[in-house]
VMD Tcl script that builds the backbone (N, CA, C; Angstrom):
set m [mol new atoms 528]
animate dup $m
set s [atomselect $m all]
$s set {name element resname resid chain x y z} {
  {N N MET 1 A -18.490 37.656 29.238}
  {CA C MET 1 A -18.666 37.497 27.808}
  {C C MET 1 A -17.379 36.982 27.168}
  {N N THR 2 A -16.249 37.519 27.544}
  {CA C THR 2 A -14.978 37.086 26.986}
  {C C THR 2 A -14.696 35.640 27.390}
  {N N ASP 3 A -15.031 35.296 28.628}
  {CA C ASP 3 A -14.798 33.947 29.123}
  {C C ASP 3 A -15.602 32.926 28.318}
  {N N SER 4 A -16.833 33.241 27.977}
  {CA C SER 4 A -17.698 32.346 27.196}
  {C C SER 4 A -17.161 32.171 25.780}
  {N N LYS 5 A -16.699 33.253 25.173}
  {CA C LYS 5 A -16.153 33.168 23.815}
  {C C LYS 5 A -14.875 32.317 23.791}
  {N N SER 6 A -14.020 32.458 24.806}
  {CA C SER 6 A -12.776 31.691 24.809}
  {C C SER 6 A -13.047 30.205 25.009}
  {N N LYS 7 A -14.070 29.840 25.785}
  {CA C LYS 7 A -14.432 28.435 25.950}
  {C C LYS 7 A -14.956 27.861 24.638}
  {N N THR 8 A -15.780 28.619 23.921}
  {CA C THR 8 A -16.317 28.170 22.643}
  {C C THR 8 A -15.194 28.026 21.619}
  {N N GLY 9 A -14.301 28.997 21.598}
  {CA C GLY 9 A -13.165 28.936 20.670}
  {C C GLY 9 A -12.274 27.743 20.959}
  {N N GLY 10 A -12.075 27.412 22.244}
  {CA C GLY 10 A -11.262 26.256 22.622}
  {C C GLY 10 A -11.905 24.957 22.186}
  {N N LYS 11 A -13.233 24.866 22.324}
  {CA C LYS 11 A -13.953 23.657 21.904}
  {C C LYS 11 A -13.869 23.491 20.392}
  {N N ASN 12 A -14.020 24.603 19.662}
  {CA C ASN 12 A -13.923 24.525 18.198}
  {C C ASN 12 A -12.532 24.089 17.763}
  {N N ARG 13 A -11.522 24.620 18.407}
  {CA C ARG 13 A -10.148 24.268 18.076}
  {C C ARG 13 A -9.897 22.788 18.358}
  {N N LEU 14 A -10.390 22.294 19.488}
  {CA C LEU 14 A -10.235 20.889 19.841}
  {C C LEU 14 A -10.960 20.002 18.831}
  {N N THR 15 A -12.152 20.404 18.422}
  {CA C THR 15 A -12.913 19.649 17.426}
  {C C THR 15 A -12.144 19.573 16.108}
  {N N ILE 16 A -11.558 20.667 15.685}
  {CA C ILE 16 A -10.785 20.706 14.437}
  {C C ILE 16 A -9.564 19.790 14.542}
  {N N ILE 17 A -8.880 19.824 15.669}
  {CA C ILE 17 A -7.697 18.980 15.860}
  {C C ILE 17 A -8.087 17.506 15.794}
  {N N ILE 18 A -9.191 17.147 16.451}
  {CA C ILE 18 A -9.649 15.754 16.430}
  {C C ILE 18 A -10.000 15.332 15.007}
  {N N LEU 19 A -10.680 16.196 14.254}
  {CA C LEU 19 A -11.042 15.889 12.872}
  {C C LEU 19 A -9.802 15.684 12.003}
  {N N VAL 20 A -8.803 16.521 12.184}
  {CA C VAL 20 A -7.565 16.402 11.405}
  {C C VAL 20 A -6.880 15.072 11.714}
  {N N ILE 21 A -6.844 14.681 12.984}
  {CA C ILE 21 A -6.227 13.409 13.369}
  {C C ILE 21 A -6.993 12.244 12.756}
  {N N LEU 22 A -8.323 12.289 12.822}
  {CA C LEU 22 A -9.144 11.219 12.250}
  {C C LEU 22 A -8.968 11.131 10.735}
  {N N LEU 23 A -8.915 12.272 10.059}
  {CA C LEU 23 A -8.705 12.265 8.613}
  {C C LEU 23 A -7.334 11.701 8.256}
  {N N GLY 24 A -6.340 12.037 9.035}
  {CA C GLY 24 A -4.994 11.505 8.806}
  {C C GLY 24 A -4.955 9.994 8.971}
  {N N ALA 25 A -5.622 9.480 10.007}
  {CA C ALA 25 A -5.678 8.031 10.216}
  {C C ALA 25 A -6.421 7.351 9.071}
  {N N ALA 26 A -7.526 7.940 8.634}
  {CA C ALA 26 A -8.299 7.372 7.523}
  {C C ALA 26 A -7.447 7.352 6.251}
  {N N ALA 27 A -6.715 8.422 6.023}
  {CA C ALA 27 A -5.868 8.487 4.829}
  {C C ALA 27 A -4.772 7.426 4.884}
  {N N ALA 28 A -4.209 7.185 6.063}
  {CA C ALA 28 A -3.178 6.154 6.206}
  {C C ALA 28 A -3.739 4.779 5.856}
  {N N VAL 29 A -4.932 4.510 6.316}
  {CA C VAL 29 A -5.573 3.234 5.993}
  {C C VAL 29 A -5.842 3.150 4.497}
  {N N ILE 30 A -6.272 4.244 3.900}
  {CA C ILE 30 A -6.553 4.272 2.457}
  {C C ILE 30 A -5.282 3.979 1.669}
  {N N VAL 31 A -4.219 4.605 2.051}
  {CA C VAL 31 A -2.945 4.401 1.354}
  {C C VAL 31 A -2.524 2.947 1.430}
  {N N TYR 32 A -2.644 2.401 2.596}
  {CA C TYR 32 A -2.241 1.016 2.797}
  {C C TYR 32 A -3.035 0.080 1.887}
  {N N MET 33 A -4.329 0.326 1.763}
  {CA C MET 33 A -5.183 -0.543 0.954}
  {C C MET 33 A -5.039 -0.259 -0.541}
  {N N ALA 34 A -4.759 0.959 -0.876}
  {CA C ALA 34 A -4.749 1.347 -2.280}
  {C C ALA 34 A -3.463 0.965 -3.008}
  {N N ALA 35 A -2.464 0.552 -2.301}
  {CA C ALA 35 A -1.168 0.287 -2.920}
  {C C ALA 35 A -1.151 -0.915 -3.850}
  {N N HIS 36 A -2.284 -1.539 -4.057}
  {CA C HIS 36 A -2.303 -2.767 -4.845}
  {C C HIS 36 A -2.955 -2.610 -6.208}
  {N N ARG 37 A -3.011 -1.433 -6.727}
  {CA C ARG 37 A -3.700 -1.227 -8.004}
  {C C ARG 37 A -2.688 -0.876 -9.097}
  {N N VAL 38 A -2.964 -1.312 -10.321}
  {CA C VAL 38 A -2.044 -1.067 -11.426}
  {C C VAL 38 A -2.780 -0.381 -12.578}
  {N N SER 39 A -2.110 0.588 -13.158}
  {CA C SER 39 A -2.674 1.369 -14.254}
  {C C SER 39 A -2.294 0.765 -15.611}
  {N N PRO 40 A -2.886 1.283 -16.695}
  {CA C PRO 40 A -2.462 0.828 -18.024}
  {C C PRO 40 A -0.964 1.044 -18.256}
  {N N GLU 41 A -0.417 2.092 -17.655}
  {CA C GLU 41 A 1.022 2.340 -17.775}
  {C C GLU 41 A 1.807 1.196 -17.137}
  {N N ALA 42 A 1.265 0.660 -16.033}
  {CA C ALA 42 A 1.922 -0.461 -15.362}
  {C C ALA 42 A 1.895 -1.699 -16.243}
  {N N GLU 43 A 0.790 -1.904 -16.916}
  {CA C GLU 43 A 0.675 -3.045 -17.826}
  {C C GLU 43 A 1.730 -2.931 -18.927}
  {N N LYS 44 A 1.900 -1.730 -19.450}
  {CA C LYS 44 A 2.918 -1.506 -20.477}
  {C C LYS 44 A 4.307 -1.778 -19.898}
  {N N ALA 45 A 4.527 -1.308 -18.662}
  {CA C ALA 45 A 5.816 -1.534 -18.015}
  {C C ALA 45 A 6.057 -3.026 -17.795}
  {N N ARG 46 A 4.994 -3.784 -17.470}
  {CA C ARG 46 A 5.123 -5.226 -17.309}
  {C C ARG 46 A 5.602 -5.847 -18.602}
  {N N ASP 47 A 4.995 -5.432 -19.720}
  {CA C ASP 47 A 5.401 -5.963 -21.012}
  {C C ASP 47 A 6.865 -5.634 -21.295}
  {N N GLU 48 A 7.275 -4.425 -20.919}
  {CA C GLU 48 A 8.672 -4.037 -21.116}
  {C C GLU 48 A 9.592 -4.863 -20.236}
  {N N SER 49 A 9.122 -5.189 -18.995}
  {CA C SER 49 A 9.978 -5.953 -18.090}
  {C C SER 49 A 10.245 -7.346 -18.629}
  {N N SER 50 A 9.317 -7.881 -19.387}
  {CA C SER 50 A 9.548 -9.208 -19.951}
  {C C SER 50 A 10.647 -9.154 -21.008}
  {N N ARG 51 A 10.987 -7.969 -21.469}
  {CA C ARG 51 A 12.088 -7.803 -22.416}
  {C C ARG 51 A 13.365 -7.390 -21.690}
  {N N GLY 52 A 13.330 -7.439 -20.323}
  {CA C GLY 52 A 14.535 -7.145 -19.555}
  {C C GLY 52 A 14.731 -5.676 -19.263}
  {N N GLU 53 A 13.687 -4.856 -19.356}
  {CA C GLU 53 A 13.854 -3.421 -19.133}
  {C C GLU 53 A 13.452 -2.978 -17.732}
  {N N GLY 54 A 13.224 -3.884 -16.795}
  {CA C GLY 54 A 12.879 -3.497 -15.434}
  {C C GLY 54 A 12.041 -4.568 -14.770}
  {N N VAL 55 A 11.926 -4.481 -13.450}
  {CA C VAL 55 A 11.143 -5.435 -12.682}
  {C C VAL 55 A 9.804 -4.799 -12.366}
  {N N VAL 56 A 8.729 -5.331 -12.925}
  {CA C VAL 56 A 7.416 -4.745 -12.688}
  {C C VAL 56 A 6.440 -5.760 -12.118}
  {N N GLY 57 A 6.323 -6.916 -12.694}
  {CA C GLY 57 A 5.373 -7.910 -12.227}
  {C C GLY 57 A 4.090 -7.866 -13.029}
  {N N ILE 58 A 3.313 -8.931 -12.922}
  {CA C ILE 58 A 2.060 -9.013 -13.667}
  {C C ILE 58 A 0.953 -8.442 -12.808}
  {N N VAL 59 A 0.358 -7.375 -13.292}
  {CA C VAL 59 A -0.692 -6.680 -12.555}
  {C C VAL 59 A -2.040 -7.107 -13.105}
  {N N SER 60 A -2.923 -7.480 -12.201}
  {CA C SER 60 A -4.265 -7.906 -12.582}
  {C C SER 60 A -5.255 -6.780 -12.326}
  {N N ASP 61 A -6.209 -6.603 -13.256}
  {CA C ASP 61 A -7.258 -5.602 -13.065}
  {C C ASP 61 A -8.410 -6.141 -12.226}
  {N N SER 62 A -8.381 -7.412 -11.878}
  {CA C SER 62 A -9.450 -7.991 -11.063}
  {C C SER 62 A -8.872 -8.564 -9.774}
  {N N TRP 63 A -7.941 -7.846 -9.194}
  {CA C TRP 63 A -7.277 -8.269 -7.965}
  {C C TRP 63 A -8.266 -8.229 -6.812}
  {N N ASP 64 A -8.203 -9.236 -5.940}
  {CA C ASP 64 A -9.084 -9.336 -4.780}
  {C C ASP 64 A -8.210 -9.574 -3.554}
  {N N PRO 65 A -8.304 -8.707 -2.558}
  {CA C PRO 65 A -7.436 -8.849 -1.390}
  {C C PRO 65 A -7.790 -10.033 -0.500}
  {N N GLU 66 A -8.929 -10.681 -0.735}
  {CA C GLU 66 A -9.378 -11.797 0.081}
  {C C GLU 66 A -9.394 -11.444 1.556}
  {N N MET 67 A -9.823 -10.240 1.864}
  {CA C MET 67 A -9.936 -9.815 3.249}
  {C C MET 67 A -11.382 -9.980 3.680}
  {N N GLU 68 A -11.566 -10.283 4.955}
  {CA C GLU 68 A -12.924 -10.340 5.473}
  {C C GLU 68 A -13.473 -8.920 5.496}
  {N N GLN 69 A -14.669 -8.768 4.985}
  {CA C GLN 69 A -15.298 -7.453 4.976}
  {C C GLN 69 A -16.102 -7.275 6.261}
  {N N PRO 70 A -15.968 -6.133 6.931}
  {CA C PRO 70 A -16.738 -5.906 8.146}
  {C C PRO 70 A -18.234 -5.824 7.813}
  {N N GLN 71 A -19.063 -6.108 8.813}
  {CA C GLN 71 A -20.506 -6.046 8.627}
  {C C GLN 71 A -20.939 -4.654 8.192}
  {N N GLU 72 A -20.335 -3.647 8.759}
  {CA C GLU 72 A -20.651 -2.281 8.365}
  {C C GLU 72 A -19.504 -1.738 7.529}
  {N N THR 73 A -19.812 -0.907 6.584}
  {CA C THR 73 A -18.781 -0.339 5.729}
  {C C THR 73 A -18.073 0.772 6.487}
  {N N ARG 74 A -16.753 0.689 6.537}
  {CA C ARG 74 A -15.963 1.715 7.217}
  {C C ARG 74 A -15.538 2.765 6.207}
  {N N PRO 75 A -15.615 4.028 6.604}
  {CA C PRO 75 A -15.133 5.062 5.689}
  {C C PRO 75 A -13.604 5.035 5.648}
  {N N GLY 76 A -13.050 5.506 4.565}
  {CA C GLY 76 A -11.599 5.604 4.474}
  {C C GLY 76 A -11.016 4.571 3.532}
  {N N THR 77 A -9.710 4.609 3.441}
  {CA C THR 77 A -8.975 3.737 2.535}
  {C C THR 77 A -8.703 2.394 3.194}
  {N N GLN 78 A -8.892 1.322 2.440}
  {CA C GLN 78 A -8.618 -0.032 2.905}
  {C C GLN 78 A -7.177 -0.398 2.532}
  {N N VAL 79 A -6.446 -0.975 3.486}
  {CA C VAL 79 A -5.042 -1.336 3.256}
  {C C VAL 79 A -4.834 -2.801 3.643}
  {N N PRO 80 A -4.276 -3.633 2.742}
  {CA C PRO 80 A -4.016 -5.039 3.082}
  {C C PRO 80 A -2.963 -5.164 4.183}
  {N N GLY 81 A -3.073 -6.229 4.955}
  {CA C GLY 81 A -2.097 -6.495 6.003}
  {C C GLY 81 A -1.498 -7.876 5.820}
  {N N TYR 82 A -0.353 -8.103 6.423}
  {CA C TYR 82 A 0.372 -9.360 6.276}
  {C C TYR 82 A 0.923 -9.765 7.635}
  {N N SER 83 A 1.229 -11.060 7.797}
  {CA C SER 83 A 1.884 -11.500 9.022}
  {C C SER 83 A 3.199 -12.216 8.702}
  {N N VAL 84 A 3.148 -13.194 7.775}
  {CA C VAL 84 A 4.344 -13.957 7.425}
  {C C VAL 84 A 4.319 -14.266 5.933}
  {N N ALA 85 A 5.488 -14.253 5.310}
  {CA C ALA 85 A 5.655 -14.709 3.925}
  {C C ALA 85 A 6.879 -15.619 3.908}
  {N N VAL 86 A 6.801 -16.676 3.090}
  {CA C VAL 86 A 7.886 -17.659 3.029}
  {C C VAL 86 A 8.321 -17.833 1.578}
  {N N MET 87 A 9.624 -17.939 1.387}
  {CA C MET 87 A 10.173 -18.179 0.053}
  {C C MET 87 A 11.449 -19.011 0.184}
  {N N ASP 88 A 11.931 -19.531 -0.935}
  {CA C ASP 88 A 13.173 -20.296 -0.945}
  {C C ASP 88 A 14.350 -19.387 -1.272}
  {N N GLU 89 A 15.502 -19.728 -0.719}
  {CA C GLU 89 A 16.724 -18.983 -1.016}
  {C C GLU 89 A 16.962 -19.007 -2.524}
  {N N GLY 90 A 17.318 -17.866 -3.088}
  {CA C GLY 90 A 17.603 -17.771 -4.509}
  {C C GLY 90 A 16.398 -17.440 -5.371}
  {N N ASP 91 A 15.162 -17.526 -4.814}
  {CA C ASP 91 A 13.974 -17.174 -5.598}
  {C C ASP 91 A 14.047 -15.708 -6.018}
  {N N ASP 92 A 13.549 -15.423 -7.223}
  {CA C ASP 92 A 13.539 -14.043 -7.691}
  {C C ASP 92 A 12.129 -13.445 -7.654}
  {N N SER 93 A 11.212 -14.137 -6.963}
  {CA C SER 93 A 9.870 -13.584 -6.767}
  {C C SER 93 A 9.323 -14.088 -5.437}
  {N N LEU 94 A 8.321 -13.384 -4.939}
  {CA C LEU 94 A 7.702 -13.695 -3.656}
  {C C LEU 94 A 6.201 -13.785 -3.856}
  {N N LYS 95 A 5.597 -14.877 -3.416}
  {CA C LYS 95 A 4.146 -15.013 -3.490}
  {C C LYS 95 A 3.545 -14.183 -2.361}
  {N N LEU 96 A 3.121 -12.979 -2.708}
  {CA C LEU 96 A 2.541 -12.037 -1.753}
  {C C LEU 96 A 1.527 -11.196 -2.512}
  {N N ARG 97 A 0.325 -11.101 -1.988}
  {CA C ARG 97 A -0.757 -10.380 -2.648}
  {C C ARG 97 A -0.648 -8.886 -2.323}
  {N N ILE 98 A -0.123 -8.133 -3.265}
  {CA C ILE 98 A -0.006 -6.686 -3.102}
  {C C ILE 98 A -0.996 -6.044 -4.065}
  {N N GLY 99 A -1.869 -5.195 -3.551}
  {CA C GLY 99 A -2.850 -4.582 -4.428}
  {C C GLY 99 A -3.666 -3.498 -3.745}
  {N N ASN 100 A -4.588 -2.953 -4.525}
  {CA C ASN 100 A -5.435 -1.851 -4.080}
  {C C ASN 100 A -6.886 -2.335 -4.095}
  {N N PRO 101 A -7.506 -2.507 -2.929}
  {CA C PRO 101 A -8.899 -2.950 -2.897}
  {C C PRO 101 A -9.805 -2.046 -3.732}
  {N N LYS 102 A -10.769 -2.675 -4.409}
  {CA C LYS 102 A -11.631 -1.952 -5.347}
  {C C LYS 102 A -12.478 -0.872 -4.683}
  {N N GLU 103 A -12.663 -0.931 -3.365}
  {CA C GLU 103 A -13.472 0.067 -2.665}
  {C C GLU 103 A -12.756 1.410 -2.502}
  {N N ASN 104 A -11.458 1.428 -2.694}
  {CA C ASN 104 A -10.679 2.654 -2.467}
  {C C ASN 104 A -10.924 3.700 -3.542}
  {N N LYS 105 A -10.649 4.943 -3.191}
  {CA C LYS 105 A -10.834 6.083 -4.101}
  {C C LYS 105 A -9.506 6.753 -4.427}
  {N N VAL 106 A -8.396 6.069 -4.125}
  {CA C VAL 106 A -7.049 6.597 -4.377}
  {C C VAL 106 A -6.211 5.536 -5.067}
  {N N GLY 107 A -5.093 5.950 -5.640}
  {CA C GLY 107 A -4.130 5.020 -6.198}
  {C C GLY 107 A -3.107 4.649 -5.139}
  {N N PHE 108 A -2.469 3.507 -5.312}
  {CA C PHE 108 A -1.405 3.054 -4.411}
  {C C PHE 108 A -0.131 2.859 -5.227}
  {N N ILE 109 A 0.989 3.222 -4.631}
  {CA C ILE 109 A 2.295 2.790 -5.111}
  {C C ILE 109 A 2.866 1.979 -3.961}
  {N N ALA 110 A 3.068 0.683 -4.197}
  {CA C ALA 110 A 3.507 -0.229 -3.144}
  {C C ALA 110 A 4.999 -0.487 -3.258}
  {N N THR 111 A 5.680 -0.395 -2.135}
  {CA C THR 111 A 7.105 -0.679 -2.094}
  {C C THR 111 A 7.356 -1.770 -1.067}
  {N N LEU 112 A 7.938 -2.886 -1.525}
  {CA C LEU 112 A 8.318 -3.981 -0.639}
  {C C LEU 112 A 9.761 -3.741 -0.242}
  {N N LYS 113 A 10.004 -3.689 1.070}
  {CA C LYS 113 A 11.374 -3.444 1.508}
  {C C LYS 113 A 11.662 -4.126 2.831}
  {N N LEU 114 A 12.948 -4.273 3.101}
  {CA C LEU 114 A 13.404 -4.843 4.352}
  {C C LEU 114 A 13.528 -3.744 5.394}
  {N N GLU 115 A 13.614 -4.169 6.644}
  {CA C GLU 115 A 13.700 -3.221 7.758}
  {C C GLU 115 A 14.877 -2.250 7.611}
  {N N ASP 116 A 15.968 -2.711 7.008}
  {CA C ASP 116 A 17.152 -1.853 6.854}
  {C C ASP 116 A 17.017 -0.858 5.697}
  {N N GLY 117 A 15.859 -0.883 5.014}
  {CA C GLY 117 A 15.622 0.050 3.917}
  {C C GLY 117 A 15.889 -0.527 2.536}
  {N N THR 118 A 16.418 -1.752 2.458}
  {CA C THR 118 A 16.669 -2.389 1.170}
  {C C THR 118 A 15.356 -2.549 0.415}
  {N N GLU 119 A 15.278 -1.932 -0.756}
  {CA C GLU 119 A 14.065 -2.006 -1.564}
  {C C GLU 119 A 14.122 -3.238 -2.454}
  {N N LEU 120 A 13.087 -4.089 -2.331}
  {CA C LEU 120 A 13.017 -5.309 -3.121}
  {C C LEU 120 A 12.098 -5.169 -4.325}
  {N N TYR 121 A 11.131 -4.253 -4.256}
  {CA C TYR 121 A 10.173 -4.076 -5.348}
  {C C TYR 121 A 9.422 -2.764 -5.150}
  {N N ARG 122 A 9.144 -2.083 -6.268}
  {CA C ARG 122 A 8.284 -0.894 -6.253}
  {C C ARG 122 A 7.304 -1.038 -7.415}
  {N N SER 123 A 6.030 -0.909 -7.093}
  {CA C SER 123 A 4.997 -1.080 -8.116}
  {C C SER 123 A 4.765 0.218 -8.878}
  {N N PRO 124 A 4.172 0.089 -10.039}
  {CA C PRO 124 A 3.631 1.286 -10.693}
  {C C PRO 124 A 2.374 1.668 -9.905}
  {N N MET 125 A 1.708 2.752 -10.273}
  {CA C MET 125 A 0.480 3.115 -9.583}
  {C C MET 125 A -0.564 2.026 -9.809}
  {N N LEU 126 A -1.155 1.588 -8.710}
  {CA C LEU 126 A -2.204 0.585 -8.751}
  {C C LEU 126 A -3.543 1.280 -8.517}
  {N N SER 127 A -4.430 1.210 -9.468}
  {CA C SER 127 A -5.769 1.786 -9.328}
  {C C SER 127 A -6.617 0.834 -8.492}
  {N N PRO 128 A -7.738 1.301 -7.949}
  {CA C PRO 128 A -8.608 0.405 -7.178}
  {C C PRO 128 A -8.965 -0.848 -7.994}
  {N N GLY 129 A -8.798 -2.009 -7.371}
  {CA C GLY 129 A -9.098 -3.274 -8.027}
  {C C GLY 129 A -7.909 -3.910 -8.730}
  {N N GLN 130 A -6.756 -3.257 -8.737}
  {CA C GLN 130 A -5.570 -3.806 -9.400}
  {C C GLN 130 A -4.577 -4.312 -8.360}
  {N N GLY 131 A -3.835 -5.359 -8.728}
  {CA C GLY 131 A -2.837 -5.874 -7.813}
  {C C GLY 131 A -2.036 -7.008 -8.407}
  {N N LEU 132 A -1.121 -7.535 -7.612}
  {CA C LEU 132 A -0.243 -8.625 -8.017}
  {C C LEU 132 A -0.433 -9.800 -7.070}
  {N N GLU 133 A -0.309 -10.997 -7.596}
  {CA C GLU 133 A -0.343 -12.222 -6.795}
  {C C GLU 133 A 1.075 -12.649 -6.432}
  {N N GLU 134 A 2.013 -12.297 -7.282}
  {CA C GLU 134 A 3.408 -12.664 -7.095}
  {C C GLU 134 A 4.257 -11.435 -7.409}
  {N N VAL 135 A 5.186 -11.126 -6.517}
  {CA C VAL 135 A 5.994 -9.913 -6.627}
  {C C VAL 135 A 7.397 -10.264 -7.115}
  {N N PRO 136 A 7.815 -9.722 -8.263}
  {CA C PRO 136 A 9.179 -9.960 -8.728}
  {C C PRO 136 A 10.154 -9.154 -7.868}
  {N N LEU 137 A 11.244 -9.769 -7.491}
  {CA C LEU 137 A 12.229 -9.096 -6.631}
  {C C LEU 137 A 13.412 -8.624 -7.462}
  {N N ASN 138 A 13.986 -7.484 -7.068}
  {CA C ASN 138 A 15.140 -6.978 -7.810}
  {C C ASN 138 A 16.455 -7.566 -7.311}
  {N N GLN 139 A 16.364 -8.479 -6.313}
  {CA C GLN 139 A 17.537 -9.197 -5.836}
  {C C GLN 139 A 17.075 -10.452 -5.097}
  {N N THR 140 A 17.956 -11.422 -4.970}
  {CA C THR 140 A 17.631 -12.635 -4.217}
  {C C THR 140 A 18.083 -12.446 -2.767}
  {N N LEU 141 A 17.562 -13.300 -1.900}
  {CA C LEU 141 A 17.894 -13.203 -0.479}
  {C C LEU 141 A 18.500 -14.516 0.007}
  {N N LYS 142 A 19.387 -14.407 0.992}
  {CA C LYS 142 A 19.993 -15.590 1.610}
  {C C LYS 142 A 19.049 -16.124 2.682}
  {N N LYS 143 A 19.275 -17.378 3.075}
  {CA C LYS 143 A 18.475 -18.001 4.117}
  {C C LYS 143 A 18.470 -17.133 5.366}
  {N N GLY 144 A 17.318 -17.108 6.020}
  {CA C GLY 144 A 17.202 -16.369 7.263}
  {C C GLY 144 A 15.813 -15.775 7.427}
  {N N GLU 145 A 15.635 -15.076 8.531}
  {CA C GLU 145 A 14.386 -14.375 8.794}
  {C C GLU 145 A 14.650 -12.879 8.704}
  {N N TYR 146 A 13.757 -12.200 8.021}
  {CA C TYR 146 A 13.897 -10.765 7.802}
  {C C TYR 146 A 12.639 -10.048 8.283}
  {N N ASN 147 A 12.810 -8.870 8.845}
  {CA C ASN 147 A 11.673 -7.995 9.096}
  {C C ASN 147 A 11.456 -7.209 7.812}
  {N N ALA 148 A 10.279 -7.348 7.252}
  {CA C ALA 148 A 9.972 -6.698 5.977}
  {C C ALA 148 A 8.685 -5.891 6.116}
  {N N MET 149 A 8.381 -5.101 5.095}
  {CA C MET 149 A 7.145 -4.327 5.087}
  {C C MET 149 A 6.761 -3.993 3.662}
  {N N VAL 150 A 5.468 -3.756 3.501}
  {CA C VAL 150 A 4.980 -3.166 2.267}
  {C C VAL 150 A 4.537 -1.766 2.649}
  {N N GLU 151 A 5.136 -0.788 2.006}
  {CA C GLU 151 A 4.770 0.604 2.244}
  {C C GLU 151 A 3.832 1.035 1.121}
  {N N TYR 152 A 2.678 1.540 1.499}
  {CA C TYR 152 A 1.674 1.976 0.530}
  {C C TYR 152 A 1.637 3.501 0.509}
  {N N GLN 153 A 2.059 4.074 -0.607}
  {CA C GLN 153 A 1.973 5.522 -0.805}
  {C C GLN 153 A 0.664 5.794 -1.531}
  {N N CYS 154 A -0.250 6.498 -0.870}
  {CA C CYS 154 A -1.514 6.871 -1.531}
  {C C CYS 154 A -1.239 8.048 -2.462}
  {N N VAL 155 A -1.816 7.962 -3.650}
  {CA C VAL 155 A -1.653 9.029 -4.631}
  {C C VAL 155 A -3.009 9.314 -5.270}
  {N N SER 156 A -3.122 10.480 -5.848}
  {CA C SER 156 A -4.333 10.858 -6.566}
  {C C SER 156 A -4.482 9.991 -7.803}
  {N N LEU 157 A -5.710 9.548 -8.079}
  {CA C LEU 157 A -5.961 8.758 -9.286}
  {C C LEU 157 A -5.774 9.593 -10.545}
  {N N GLU 158 A -6.005 10.895 -10.441}
  {CA C GLU 158 A -5.882 11.774 -11.600}
  {C C GLU 158 A -4.426 12.135 -11.901}
  {N N ASP 159 A -3.602 12.206 -10.841}
  {CA C ASP 159 A -2.206 12.612 -11.014}
  {C C ASP 159 A -1.368 11.933 -9.942}
  {N N GLU 160 A -0.677 10.855 -10.314}
  {CA C GLU 160 A 0.057 10.087 -9.314}
  {C C GLU 160 A 1.214 10.855 -8.674}
  {N N SER 161 A 1.555 12.022 -9.207}
  {CA C SER 161 A 2.591 12.834 -8.560}
  {C C SER 161 A 2.035 13.560 -7.336}
  {N N VAL 162 A 0.701 13.573 -7.191}
  {CA C VAL 162 A 0.072 14.173 -6.013}
  {C C VAL 162 A 0.017 13.102 -4.929}
  {N N LYS 163 A 0.950 13.216 -3.980}
  {CA C LYS 163 A 1.050 12.225 -2.917}
  {C C LYS 163 A 0.102 12.592 -1.780}
  {N N LEU 164 A -0.527 11.576 -1.222}
  {CA C LEU 164 A -1.437 11.753 -0.098}
  {C C LEU 164 A -0.736 11.189 1.139}
  {N N ASN 165 A -1.295 10.238 1.802}
  {CA C ASN 165 A -0.663 9.656 2.987}
  {C C ASN 165 A 0.051 8.360 2.652}
  {N N THR 166 A 0.758 7.838 3.658}
  {CA C THR 166 A 1.478 6.583 3.523}
  {C C THR 166 A 1.101 5.674 4.681}
  {N N ALA 167 A 0.997 4.378 4.396}
  {CA C ALA 167 A 0.767 3.374 5.440}
  {C C ALA 167 A 1.769 2.248 5.234}
  {N N GLN 168 A 2.122 1.570 6.325}
  {CA C GLN 168 A 3.063 0.459 6.249}
  {C C GLN 168 A 2.439 -0.779 6.870}
  {N N SER 169 A 2.708 -1.914 6.254}
  {CA C SER 169 A 2.262 -3.197 6.780}
  {C C SER 169 A 3.483 -4.088 6.954}
  {N N GLY 170 A 3.884 -4.271 8.199}
  {CA C GLY 170 A 5.069 -5.067 8.480}
  {C C GLY 170 A 4.747 -6.549 8.580}
  {N N PHE 171 A 5.740 -7.390 8.266}
  {CA C PHE 171 A 5.568 -8.837 8.358}
  {C C PHE 171 A 6.942 -9.513 8.462}
  {N N LYS 172 A 6.930 -10.787 8.829}
  {CA C LYS 172 A 8.147 -11.587 8.912}
  {C C LYS 172 A 8.337 -12.287 7.566}
  {N N LEU 173 A 9.501 -12.121 6.942}
  {CA C LEU 173 A 9.841 -12.782 5.691}
  {C C LEU 173 A 10.842 -13.891 6.015}
  {N N ILE 174 A 10.427 -15.123 5.746}
  {CA C ILE 174 A 11.276 -16.279 6.035}
  {C C ILE 174 A 11.813 -16.833 4.724}
  {N N VAL 175 A 13.140 -16.899 4.630}
  {CA C VAL 175 A 13.805 -17.450 3.445}
  {C C VAL 175 A 14.409 -18.782 3.856}
  {N N LYS 176 A 13.951 -19.866 3.191}
  {CA C LYS 176 A 14.422 -21.227 3.544}
  {C C LYS 176 A 15.575 -21.656 2.662}
}
mol reanalyze $m
mol bondsrecalc $m
mol representation Tube
mol addrep $m
């Protein structure tokens, strides 16, 4: 009798561990996809940035990640991915689509940074369907190739201080 109970308990524990791992992976994907949405507060911050009070960027409420949609709907958060971005030396913005796909149920805070940790841009909270087509940079870059990433911090739509998971999308940044 004890042997049977311990086998059942082990199976239940294994099932719980697998579920936790799957939920964590789903949350990472959600964070990655959700990082492209902007709230009304972000819009206000954009207006302030045009007066020189910070780098925010123009956030669109009808942002589209232009990703191929799978035939079947996958559960979890959708996160945009990148491979290469190109810009000219001295540019103060990067043409890169950062946003939160409209299918997501979380907010994203997207941070564009270099491999060494240099932060080039941090978005306000992006709600599902919000994003940027062009990212303003807080510094210019010299010619060369950089390993860069967009880090998507998933946050609660009701309270952006409630952090969920994080996902990263790495890419090669080429400065000509």
